[in-house]
C-alpha positions in Angstrom: -104.8 -61.5 -188.0 -105.0 -57.8 -187.8 -104.3 -55.8 -184.7 -108.0 -55.1 -184.1 -109.0 -58.8 -184.1 -106.7 -59.9 -181.3 -108.6 -58.2 -178.5 -111.9 -59.6 -179.9 -110.4 -63.1 -179.9 -109.2 -62.7 -176.3 -112.7 -61.4 -175.2 -114.4 -64.3 -177.0 -112.1 -66.8 -175.2 -112.9 -65.2 -171.8 -116.6 -65.2 -172.4 -116.5 -68.8 -173.6 -114.5 -69.9 -170.6 -116.9 -68.3 -168.1 -119.9 -69.8 -169.9 -118.3 -73.3 -169.6 -117.5 -72.7 -166.0 -121.1 -71.6 -165.2 -122.6 -74.4 -167.3 -121.3 -77.1 -165.0 -123.2 -76.2 -161.8 -126.3 -75.3 -163.9 -126.3 -78.8 -165.4 -125.9 -80.6 -162.1 -128.4 -78.3 -160.4 -131.0 -78.9 -163.0 -130.6 -82.6 -162.8 -131.0 -82.6 -159.0 -133.8 -80.0 -159.2 -136.0 -82.4 -161.2 -136.9 -84.3 -158.0 -137.1 -87.8 -159.3 -138.5 -90.4 -157.0 -135.8 -93.0 -157.6 -132.5 -91.1 -157.4 -129.9 -93.1 -155.3 -128.5 -89.9 -153.9 -131.8 -88.9 -152.3 -131.6 -91.9 -149.8 -128.0 -91.0 -149.0 -127.6 -88.3 -146.3 -124.6 -86.8 -148.1 -126.3 -86.7 -151.5 -126.8 -83.0 -151.8 -123.5 -82.0 -150.2 -121.9 -84.4 -152.7 -123.7 -82.6 -155.5 -122.6 -79.2 -154.2 -119.0 -80.5 -153.9 -119.1 -81.9 -157.4 -120.2 -78.6 -158.8 -117.5 -76.8 -156.9 -114.8 -79.3 -158.0 -115.9 -79.1 -161.7 -115.9 -75.3 -161.6 -112.6 -75.0 -159.9 -111.1 -77.6 -162.4 -112.4 -75.6 -165.4 -111.1 -72.4 -163.9 -107.6 -73.8 -163.4 -107.6 -75.3 -166.9 -108.6 -72.1 -168.6 -106.3 -70.0 -166.4 -103.3 -72.2 -167.4 -104.2 -71.9 -171.1 -104.3 -68.1 -170.6 -108.0 -67.8 -171.5 -108.9 -66.0 -168.3 
């Protein structure tokens, strides 16, 4: 690997990490945004707070994983 390729690889890792972190809430949000009639979470009063918490937990977990691997 040449000296000029190392910063490009580091930038690629950072961009890929942030894309993965932002993909998780997008996926959960789009599933909940489809407004199905028969979603078990809709009858539960904590359905949407659970979804928001799930999104936050997944994002935080991915952030910690990527930070430990020195990708961020």
